[in-house]
Jmol script that loads the backbone (N, CA, C; Angstrom):
load data "model"
ATOM      1  N   MET A   1      90.674 -47.959  70.802  1.00  0.00           N
ATOM      2  CA  MET A   1      90.557 -49.394  70.955  1.00  0.00           C
ATOM      3  C   MET A   1      91.860 -50.042  70.492  1.00  0.00           C
ATOM      4  N   ILE A   2      92.412 -50.885  71.325  1.00  0.00           N
ATOM      5  CA  ILE A   2      93.635 -51.617  71.006  1.00  0.00           C
ATOM      6  C   ILE A   2      93.250 -53.036  70.614  1.00  0.00           C
ATOM      7  N   THR A   3      93.729 -53.473  69.460  1.00  0.00           N
ATOM      8  CA  THR A   3      93.451 -54.828  68.983  1.00  0.00           C
ATOM      9  C   THR A   3      94.718 -55.641  69.046  1.00  0.00           C
ATOM     10  N   SER A   4      94.600 -56.840  69.603  1.00  0.00           N
ATOM     11  CA  SER A   4      95.726 -57.746  69.724  1.00  0.00           C
ATOM     12  C   SER A   4      95.338 -59.092  69.124  1.00  0.00           C
ATOM     13  N   ILE A   5      96.256 -59.684  68.378  1.00  0.00           N
ATOM     14  CA  ILE A   5      96.074 -61.014  67.796  1.00  0.00           C
ATOM     15  C   ILE A   5      96.938 -61.958  68.609  1.00  0.00           C
ATOM     16  N   VAL A   6      96.310 -62.956  69.226  1.00  0.00           N
ATOM     17  CA  VAL A   6      97.037 -63.873  70.101  1.00  0.00           C
ATOM     18  C   VAL A   6      97.063 -65.255  69.469  1.00  0.00           C
ATOM     19  N   LEU A   7      98.267 -65.720  69.116  1.00  0.00           N
ATOM     20  CA  LEU A   7      98.454 -67.061  68.563  1.00  0.00           C
ATOM     21  C   LEU A   7      98.656 -68.006  69.740  1.00  0.00           C
ATOM     22  N   ILE A   8      97.889 -69.095  69.763  1.00  0.00           N
ATOM     23  CA  ILE A   8      97.856 -69.961  70.945  1.00  0.00           C
ATOM     24  C   ILE A   8      98.138 -71.407  70.558  1.00  0.00           C
ATOM     25  N   ARG A   9      99.051 -72.030  71.308  1.00  0.00           N
ATOM     26  CA  ARG A   9      99.285 -73.470  71.188  1.00  0.00           C
ATOM     27  C   ARG A   9      98.618 -74.135  72.384  1.00  0.00           C
ATOM     28  N   THR A  10      97.922 -75.245  72.122  1.00  0.00           N
ATOM     29  CA  THR A  10      97.182 -75.942  73.179  1.00  0.00           C
ATOM     30  C   THR A  10      97.446 -77.436  73.116  1.00  0.00           C
ATOM     31  N   SER A  11      96.949 -78.130  74.129  1.00  0.00           N
ATOM     32  CA  SER A  11      96.925 -79.586  74.042  1.00  0.00           C
ATOM     33  C   SER A  11      95.828 -79.920  73.029  1.00  0.00           C
ATOM     34  N   THR A  12      96.192 -80.646  71.980  1.00  0.00           N
ATOM     35  CA  THR A  12      95.307 -80.817  70.823  1.00  0.00           C
ATOM     36  C   THR A  12      94.019 -81.574  71.118  1.00  0.00           C
ATOM     37  N   GLU A  13      94.008 -82.416  72.118  1.00  0.00           N
ATOM     38  CA  GLU A  13      92.790 -83.181  72.398  1.00  0.00           C
ATOM     39  C   GLU A  13      91.693 -82.335  73.042  1.00  0.00           C
ATOM     40  N   ARG A  14      92.008 -81.110  73.445  1.00  0.00           N
ATOM     41  CA  ARG A  14      91.031 -80.240  74.124  1.00  0.00           C
ATOM     42  C   ARG A  14      90.792 -78.917  73.400  1.00  0.00           C
ATOM     43  N   ILE A  15      91.122 -78.830  72.132  1.00  0.00           N
ATOM     44  CA  ILE A  15      91.002 -77.555  71.415  1.00  0.00           C
ATOM     45  C   ILE A  15      89.599 -76.938  71.528  1.00  0.00           C
ATOM     46  N   PRO A  16      88.519 -77.673  71.268  1.00  0.00           N
ATOM     47  CA  PRO A  16      87.194 -77.029  71.347  1.00  0.00           C
ATOM     48  C   PRO A  16      86.863 -76.481  72.743  1.00  0.00           C
ATOM     49  N   GLU A  17      87.183 -77.236  73.775  1.00  0.00           N
ATOM     50  CA  GLU A  17      86.897 -76.785  75.142  1.00  0.00           C
ATOM     51  C   GLU A  17      87.737 -75.564  75.518  1.00  0.00           C
ATOM     52  N   ILE A  18      88.995 -75.594  75.136  1.00  0.00           N
ATOM     53  CA  ILE A  18      89.886 -74.461  75.422  1.00  0.00           C
ATOM     54  C   ILE A  18      89.412 -73.219  74.677  1.00  0.00           C
ATOM     55  N   ALA A  19      89.023 -73.379  73.412  1.00  0.00           N
ATOM     56  CA  ALA A  19      88.527 -72.253  72.614  1.00  0.00           C
ATOM     57  C   ALA A  19      87.297 -71.632  73.261  1.00  0.00           C
ATOM     58  N   GLU A  20      86.377 -72.461  73.763  1.00  0.00           N
ATOM     59  CA  GLU A  20      85.173 -71.947  74.414  1.00  0.00           C
ATOM     60  C   GLU A  20      85.503 -71.182  75.689  1.00  0.00           C
ATOM     61  N   GLN A  21      86.457 -71.697  76.468  1.00  0.00           N
ATOM     62  CA  GLN A  21      86.851 -71.004  77.698  1.00  0.00           C
ATOM     63  C   GLN A  21      87.491 -69.656  77.384  1.00  0.00           C
ATOM     64  N   ILE A  22      88.334 -69.612  76.363  1.00  0.00           N
ATOM     65  CA  ILE A  22      88.987 -68.355  75.979  1.00  0.00           C
ATOM     66  C   ILE A  22      87.960 -67.367  75.438  1.00  0.00           C
ATOM     67  N   ALA A  23      87.017 -67.846  74.629  1.00  0.00           N
ATOM     68  CA  ALA A  23      85.991 -66.971  74.049  1.00  0.00           C
ATOM     69  C   ALA A  23      85.122 -66.329  75.129  1.00  0.00           C
ATOM     70  N   ALA A  24      85.002 -66.974  76.282  1.00  0.00           N
ATOM     71  CA  ALA A  24      84.174 -66.453  77.366  1.00  0.00           C
ATOM     72  C   ALA A  24      84.871 -65.362  78.187  1.00  0.00           C
ATOM     73  N   ILE A  25      86.163 -65.139  77.930  1.00  0.00           N
ATOM     74  CA  ILE A  25      86.923 -64.125  78.675  1.00  0.00           C
ATOM     75  C   ILE A  25      86.546 -62.733  78.165  1.00  0.00           C
ATOM     76  N   GLU A  26      86.237 -61.827  79.086  1.00  0.00           N
ATOM     77  CA  GLU A  26      85.904 -60.454  78.705  1.00  0.00           C
ATOM     78  C   GLU A  26      87.093 -59.813  77.999  1.00  0.00           C
ATOM     79  N   GLY A  27      86.839 -59.184  76.848  1.00  0.00           N
ATOM     80  CA  GLY A  27      87.889 -58.572  76.045  1.00  0.00           C
ATOM     81  C   GLY A  27      88.268 -59.421  74.846  1.00  0.00           C
ATOM     82  N   VAL A  28      87.942 -60.700  74.879  1.00  0.00           N
ATOM     83  CA  VAL A  28      88.194 -61.586  73.737  1.00  0.00           C
ATOM     84  C   VAL A  28      86.968 -61.512  72.837  1.00  0.00           C
ATOM     85  N   SER A  29      87.159 -61.035  71.601  1.00  0.00           N
ATOM     86  CA  SER A  29      86.010 -60.861  70.707  1.00  0.00           C
ATOM     87  C   SER A  29      85.757 -62.084  69.834  1.00  0.00           C
ATOM     88  N   GLU A  30      86.805 -62.792  69.425  1.00  0.00           N
ATOM     89  CA  GLU A  30      86.656 -64.004  68.624  1.00  0.00           C
ATOM     90  C   GLU A  30      87.790 -64.958  68.946  1.00  0.00           C
ATOM     91  N   VAL A  31      87.525 -66.240  68.722  1.00  0.00           N
ATOM     92  CA  VAL A  31      88.559 -67.268  68.806  1.00  0.00           C
ATOM     93  C   VAL A  31      88.382 -68.155  67.581  1.00  0.00           C
ATOM     94  N   TYR A  32      89.469 -68.365  66.851  1.00  0.00           N
ATOM     95  CA  TYR A  32      89.446 -69.186  65.645  1.00  0.00           C
ATOM     96  C   TYR A  32      90.288 -70.438  65.857  1.00  0.00           C
ATOM     97  N   SER A  33      89.756 -71.580  65.466  1.00  0.00           N
ATOM     98  CA  SER A  33      90.534 -72.814  65.411  1.00  0.00           C
ATOM     99  C   SER A  33      91.178 -72.833  64.031  1.00  0.00           C
ATOM    100  N   VAL A  34      92.506 -73.007  63.970  1.00  0.00           N
ATOM    101  CA  VAL A  34      93.225 -72.843  62.701  1.00  0.00           C
ATOM    102  C   VAL A  34      94.199 -74.000  62.451  1.00  0.00           C
ATOM    103  N   THR A  35      94.672 -74.070  61.215  1.00  0.00           N
ATOM    104  CA  THR A  35      95.717 -75.026  60.864  1.00  0.00           C
ATOM    105  C   THR A  35      97.070 -74.347  61.015  1.00  0.00           C
ATOM    106  N   GLY A  36      98.122 -75.138  61.004  1.00  0.00           N
ATOM    107  CA  GLY A  36      99.464 -74.572  61.054  1.00  0.00           C
ATOM    108  C   GLY A  36     100.128 -74.784  62.404  1.00  0.00           C
ATOM    109  N   ALA A  37     101.096 -73.949  62.699  1.00  0.00           N
ATOM    110  CA  ALA A  37     101.910 -74.100  63.905  1.00  0.00           C
ATOM    111  C   ALA A  37     101.146 -73.795  65.181  1.00  0.00           C
ATOM    112  N   HIS A  38     100.050 -73.049  65.091  1.00  0.00           N
ATOM    113  CA  HIS A  38      99.245 -72.705  66.264  1.00  0.00           C
ATOM    114  C   HIS A  38      97.886 -73.380  66.153  1.00  0.00           C
ATOM    115  N   ASP A  39      97.249 -73.577  67.281  1.00  0.00           N
ATOM    116  CA  ASP A  39      95.957 -74.259  67.301  1.00  0.00           C
ATOM    117  C   ASP A  39      94.776 -73.293  67.290  1.00  0.00           C
ATOM    118  N   LEU A  40      94.957 -72.146  67.949  1.00  0.00           N
ATOM    119  CA  LEU A  40      93.900 -71.151  68.057  1.00  0.00           C
ATOM    120  C   LEU A  40      94.459 -69.758  67.811  1.00  0.00           C
ATOM    121  N   ILE A  41      93.604 -68.878  67.322  1.00  0.00           N
ATOM    122  CA  ILE A  41      93.928 -67.458  67.242  1.00  0.00           C
ATOM    123  C   ILE A  41      92.801 -66.713  67.935  1.00  0.00           C
ATOM    124  N   ALA A  42      93.158 -65.883  68.909  1.00  0.00           N
ATOM    125  CA  ALA A  42      92.169 -65.080  69.628  1.00  0.00           C
ATOM    126  C   ALA A  42      92.364 -63.613  69.275  1.00  0.00           C
ATOM    127  N   MET A  43      91.264 -62.930  69.063  1.00  0.00           N
ATOM    128  CA  MET A  43      91.278 -61.489  68.854  1.00  0.00           C
ATOM    129  C   MET A  43      90.881 -60.847  70.166  1.00  0.00           C
ATOM    130  N   VAL A  44      91.751 -59.978  70.678  1.00  0.00           N
ATOM    131  CA  VAL A  44      91.499 -59.301  71.944  1.00  0.00           C
ATOM    132  C   VAL A  44      91.395 -57.813  71.659  1.00  0.00           C
ATOM    133  N   ARG A  45      90.294 -57.215  72.108  1.00  0.00           N
ATOM    134  CA  ARG A  45      90.081 -55.778  71.901  1.00  0.00           C
ATOM    135  C   ARG A  45      89.837 -55.125  73.251  1.00  0.00           C
ATOM    136  N   VAL A  46      90.678 -54.146  73.579  1.00  0.00           N
ATOM    137  CA  VAL A  46      90.600 -53.476  74.884  1.00  0.00           C
ATOM    138  C   VAL A  46      90.755 -51.971  74.708  1.00  0.00           C
ATOM    139  N   ALA A  47      90.375 -51.242  75.743  1.00  0.00           N
ATOM    140  CA  ALA A  47      90.475 -49.779  75.701  1.00  0.00           C
ATOM    141  C   ALA A  47      91.867 -49.289  76.041  1.00  0.00           C
ATOM    142  N   GLN A  48      92.561 -49.989  76.938  1.00  0.00           N
ATOM    143  CA  GLN A  48      93.876 -49.538  77.387  1.00  0.00           C
ATOM    144  C   GLN A  48      94.905 -50.650  77.259  1.00  0.00           C
ATOM    145  N   HIS A  49      96.131 -50.246  76.996  1.00  0.00           N
ATOM    146  CA  HIS A  49      97.231 -51.189  76.838  1.00  0.00           C
ATOM    147  C   HIS A  49      97.397 -52.084  78.063  1.00  0.00           C
ATOM    148  N   ASP A  50      97.246 -51.525  79.248  1.00  0.00           N
ATOM    149  CA  ASP A  50      97.405 -52.303  80.481  1.00  0.00           C
ATOM    150  C   ASP A  50      96.400 -53.449  80.584  1.00  0.00           C
ATOM    151  N   ASP A  51      95.252 -53.305  79.942  1.00  0.00           N
ATOM    152  CA  ASP A  51      94.237 -54.358  79.970  1.00  0.00           C
ATOM    153  C   ASP A  51      94.733 -55.639  79.299  1.00  0.00           C
ATOM    154  N   LEU A  52      95.650 -55.493  78.342  1.00  0.00           N
ATOM    155  CA  LEU A  52      96.199 -56.681  77.665  1.00  0.00           C
ATOM    156  C   LEU A  52      96.914 -57.592  78.655  1.00  0.00           C
ATOM    157  N   ALA A  53      97.622 -57.015  79.611  1.00  0.00           N
ATOM    158  CA  ALA A  53      98.339 -57.825  80.605  1.00  0.00           C
ATOM    159  C   ALA A  53      97.363 -58.603  81.478  1.00  0.00           C
ATOM    160  N   ASP A  54      96.223 -58.005  81.782  1.00  0.00           N
ATOM    161  CA  ASP A  54      95.223 -58.712  82.575  1.00  0.00           C
ATOM    162  C   ASP A  54      94.612 -59.878  81.795  1.00  0.00           C
ATOM    163  N   ILE A  55      94.401 -59.683  80.516  1.00  0.00           N
ATOM    164  CA  ILE A  55      93.702 -60.685  79.711  1.00  0.00           C
ATOM    165  C   ILE A  55      94.631 -61.774  79.186  1.00  0.00           C
ATOM    166  N   ILE A  56      95.757 -61.404  78.584  1.00  0.00           N
ATOM    167  CA  ILE A  56      96.580 -62.422  77.901  1.00  0.00           C
ATOM    168  C   ILE A  56      97.380 -63.259  78.897  1.00  0.00           C
ATOM    169  N   PRO A  57      98.382 -62.716  79.590  1.00  0.00           N
ATOM    170  CA  PRO A  57      99.073 -63.579  80.550  1.00  0.00           C
ATOM    171  C   PRO A  57      98.235 -63.864  81.799  1.00  0.00           C
ATOM    172  N   GLY A  58      97.334 -62.944  82.138  1.00  0.00           N
ATOM    173  CA  GLY A  58      96.556 -63.095  83.357  1.00  0.00           C
ATOM    174  C   GLY A  58      95.398 -64.067  83.270  1.00  0.00           C
ATOM    175  N   ARG A  59      94.813 -64.217  82.074  1.00  0.00           N
ATOM    176  CA  ARG A  59      93.631 -65.087  81.946  1.00  0.00           C
ATOM    177  C   ARG A  59      93.801 -66.140  80.865  1.00  0.00           C
ATOM    178  N   ILE A  60      94.155 -65.724  79.619  1.00  0.00           N
ATOM    179  CA  ILE A  60      94.258 -66.703  78.528  1.00  0.00           C
ATOM    180  C   ILE A  60      95.321 -67.748  78.832  1.00  0.00           C
ATOM    181  N   SER A  61      96.499 -67.309  79.232  1.00  0.00           N
ATOM    182  CA  SER A  61      97.599 -68.244  79.488  1.00  0.00           C
ATOM    183  C   SER A  61      97.322 -69.195  80.648  1.00  0.00           C
ATOM    184  N   LYS A  62      96.364 -68.839  81.497  1.00  0.00           N
ATOM    185  CA  LYS A  62      96.048 -69.672  82.657  1.00  0.00           C
ATOM    186  C   LYS A  62      94.913 -70.658  82.408  1.00  0.00           C
ATOM    187  N   VAL A  63      94.334 -70.634  81.203  1.00  0.00           N
ATOM    188  CA  VAL A  63      93.302 -71.618  80.871  1.00  0.00           C
ATOM    189  C   VAL A  63      93.984 -72.985  80.797  1.00  0.00           C
ATOM    190  N   PRO A  64      93.471 -73.985  81.520  1.00  0.00           N
ATOM    191  CA  PRO A  64      94.085 -75.311  81.478  1.00  0.00           C
ATOM    192  C   PRO A  64      94.161 -75.847  80.049  1.00  0.00           C
ATOM    193  N   GLY A  65      95.354 -76.276  79.648  1.00  0.00           N
ATOM    194  CA  GLY A  65      95.569 -76.794  78.298  1.00  0.00           C
ATOM    195  C   GLY A  65      96.283 -75.814  77.374  1.00  0.00           C
ATOM    196  N   VAL A  66      96.335 -74.527  77.747  1.00  0.00           N
ATOM    197  CA  VAL A  66      97.089 -73.553  76.948  1.00  0.00           C
ATOM    198  C   VAL A  66      98.570 -73.774  77.241  1.00  0.00           C
ATOM    199  N   GLU A  67      99.337 -74.068  76.184  1.00  0.00           N
ATOM    200  CA  GLU A  67     100.760 -74.357  76.347  1.00  0.00           C
ATOM    201  C   GLU A  67     101.637 -73.138  76.123  1.00  0.00           C
ATOM    202  N   SER A  68     101.255 -72.267  75.174  1.00  0.00           N
ATOM    203  CA  SER A  68     102.029 -71.053  74.914  1.00  0.00           C
ATOM    204  C   SER A  68     101.184 -70.064  74.131  1.00  0.00           C
ATOM    205  N   THR A  69     101.572 -68.781  74.219  1.00  0.00           N
ATOM    206  CA  THR A  69     100.914 -67.734  73.442  1.00  0.00           C
ATOM    207  C   THR A  69     101.976 -66.854  72.789  1.00  0.00           C
ATOM    208  N   GLU A  70     101.602 -66.268  71.687  1.00  0.00           N
ATOM    209  CA  GLU A  70     102.441 -65.278  70.989  1.00  0.00           C
ATOM    210  C   GLU A  70     101.514 -64.133  70.617  1.00  0.00           C
ATOM    211  N   THR A  71     101.837 -62.939  71.058  1.00  0.00           N
ATOM    212  CA  THR A  71     100.931 -61.805  70.909  1.00  0.00           C
ATOM    213  C   THR A  71     101.450 -60.794  69.898  1.00  0.00           C
ATOM    214  N   HIS A  72     100.537 -60.334  69.043  1.00  0.00           N
ATOM    215  CA  HIS A  72     100.832 -59.283  68.063  1.00  0.00           C
ATOM    216  C   HIS A  72      99.823 -58.165  68.280  1.00  0.00           C
ATOM    217  N   ILE A  73     100.299 -56.938  68.386  1.00  0.00           N
ATOM    218  CA  ILE A  73      99.417 -55.789  68.572  1.00  0.00           C
ATOM    219  C   ILE A  73      99.276 -55.067  67.234  1.00  0.00           C
ATOM    220  N   ALA A  74      98.042 -54.800  66.858  1.00  0.00           N
ATOM    221  CA  ALA A  74      97.763 -54.142  65.580  1.00  0.00           C
ATOM    222  C   ALA A  74      98.022 -52.643  65.678  1.00  0.00           C
ATOM    223  N   PHE A  75      98.706 -52.094  64.674  1.00  0.00           N
ATOM    224  CA  PHE A  75      98.903 -50.650  64.590  1.00  0.00           C
ATOM    225  C   PHE A  75      97.687 -49.973  63.975  1.00  0.00           C
ATOM    226  N   ARG A  76      97.144 -50.595  62.934  1.00  0.00           N
ATOM    227  CA  ARG A  76      96.059 -50.004  62.162  1.00  0.00           C
ATOM    228  C   ARG A  76      95.214 -51.144  61.603  1.00  0.00           C
ATOM    229  N   THR A  77      93.925 -50.893  61.412  1.00  0.00           N
ATOM    230  CA  THR A  77      93.018 -51.904  60.867  1.00  0.00           C
ATOM    231  C   THR A  77      92.592 -51.503  59.465  1.00  0.00           C
ATOM    232  N   TYR A  78      92.650 -52.442  58.549  1.00  0.00           N
ATOM    233  CA  TYR A  78      92.170 -52.261  57.182  1.00  0.00           C
ATOM    234  C   TYR A  78      91.153 -53.357  56.909  1.00  0.00           C
ATOM    235  N   SER A  79      89.986 -52.982  56.438  1.00  0.00           N
ATOM    236  CA  SER A  79      89.012 -54.003  56.076  1.00  0.00           C
ATOM    237  C   SER A  79      88.141 -53.490  54.941  1.00  0.00           C
ATOM    238  N   GLN A  80      87.646 -54.398  54.136  1.00  0.00           N
ATOM    239  CA  GLN A  80      86.775 -54.040  53.027  1.00  0.00           C
ATOM    240  C   GLN A  80      85.507 -53.376  53.556  1.00  0.00           C
ATOM    241  N   HIS A  81      84.984 -53.863  54.665  1.00  0.00           N
ATOM    242  CA  HIS A  81      83.782 -53.297  55.266  1.00  0.00           C
ATOM    243  C   HIS A  81      83.984 -51.828  55.623  1.00  0.00           C
ATOM    244  N   ASP A  82      85.127 -51.500  56.230  1.00  0.00           N
ATOM    245  CA  ASP A  82      85.417 -50.116  56.601  1.00  0.00           C
ATOM    246  C   ASP A  82      85.528 -49.218  55.381  1.00  0.00           C
ATOM    247  N   LEU A  83      86.158 -49.719  54.323  1.00  0.00           N
ATOM    248  CA  LEU A  83      86.310 -48.922  53.106  1.00  0.00           C
ATOM    249  C   LEU A  83      84.965 -48.645  52.458  1.00  0.00           C
ATOM    250  N   GLU A  84      84.090 -49.639  52.395  1.00  0.00           N
ATOM    251  CA  GLU A  84      82.775 -49.454  51.800  1.00  0.00           C
ATOM    252  C   GLU A  84      81.966 -48.436  52.592  1.00  0.00           C
ATOM    253  N   SER A  85      82.043 -48.483  53.928  1.00  0.00           N
ATOM    254  CA  SER A  85      81.303 -47.543  54.771  1.00  0.00           C
ATOM    255  C   SER A  85      81.811 -46.117  54.558  1.00  0.00           C
ATOM    256  N   ALA A  86      83.113 -45.952  54.438  1.00  0.00           N
ATOM    257  CA  ALA A  86      83.692 -44.631  54.264  1.00  0.00           C
ATOM    258  C   ALA A  86      83.237 -43.998  52.957  1.00  0.00           C
ATOM    259  N   PHE A  87      83.172 -44.774  51.884  1.00  0.00           N
ATOM    260  CA  PHE A  87      82.769 -44.230  50.597  1.00  0.00           C
ATOM    261  C   PHE A  87      81.262 -43.989  50.521  1.00  0.00           C
ATOM    262  N   ALA A  88      80.486 -44.616  51.402  1.00  0.00           N
ATOM    263  CA  ALA A  88      79.045 -44.460  51.390  1.00  0.00           C
ATOM    264  C   ALA A  88      78.576 -43.269  52.196  1.00  0.00           C
ATOM    265  N   ILE A  89      79.446 -42.603  52.944  1.00  0.00           N
ATOM    266  CA  ILE A  89      79.055 -41.469  53.770  1.00  0.00           C
ATOM    267  C   ILE A  89      78.510 -40.350  52.890  1.00  0.00           C
ATOM    268  N   GLY A  90      77.320 -39.889  53.220  1.00  0.00           N
ATOM    269  CA  GLY A  90      76.706 -38.782  52.498  1.00  0.00           C
ATOM    270  C   GLY A  90      75.956 -39.181  51.230  1.00  0.00           C
ATOM    271  N   LEU A  91      75.970 -40.446  50.896  1.00  0.00           N
ATOM    272  CA  LEU A  91      75.253 -40.892  49.716  1.00  0.00           C
ATOM    273  C   LEU A  91      73.858 -41.356  50.109  1.00  0.00           C
ATOM    274  N   ASP A  92      72.865 -40.984  49.330  1.00  0.00           N
ATOM    275  CA  ASP A  92      71.489 -41.456  49.567  1.00  0.00           C
ATOM    276  C   ASP A  92      71.299 -42.746  48.802  1.00  0.00           C
ATOM    277  N   ALA A  93      70.693 -43.709  49.481  1.00  0.00           N
ATOM    278  CA  ALA A  93      70.463 -45.021  48.850  1.00  0.00           C
ATOM    279  C   ALA A  93      69.177 -45.037  48.092  1.00  0.00           C
TER     280      ALA A  93
END
end "model"
wireframe off; spacefill off
backbone 0.3
color backbone group
């Protein structure tokens, strides 16, 4: 699974509508409305690298009101949830 973090700038008067349209795109797992230089952050999870081209420039960037995107691809995922699950393997509750 390939995870990509997409930073999105939008027309500010339509942030909620744009976020909903992006969230409805297959491969987009979450969309966050955030503060700072970007308006939205989308998490994209796909099986193959080529799928990112279909989703990010092919679909997200074409949502009306999206002004620009900046994409970061994750090398590795670290989360507290994953660590807790790993240490619980083989333990009886």
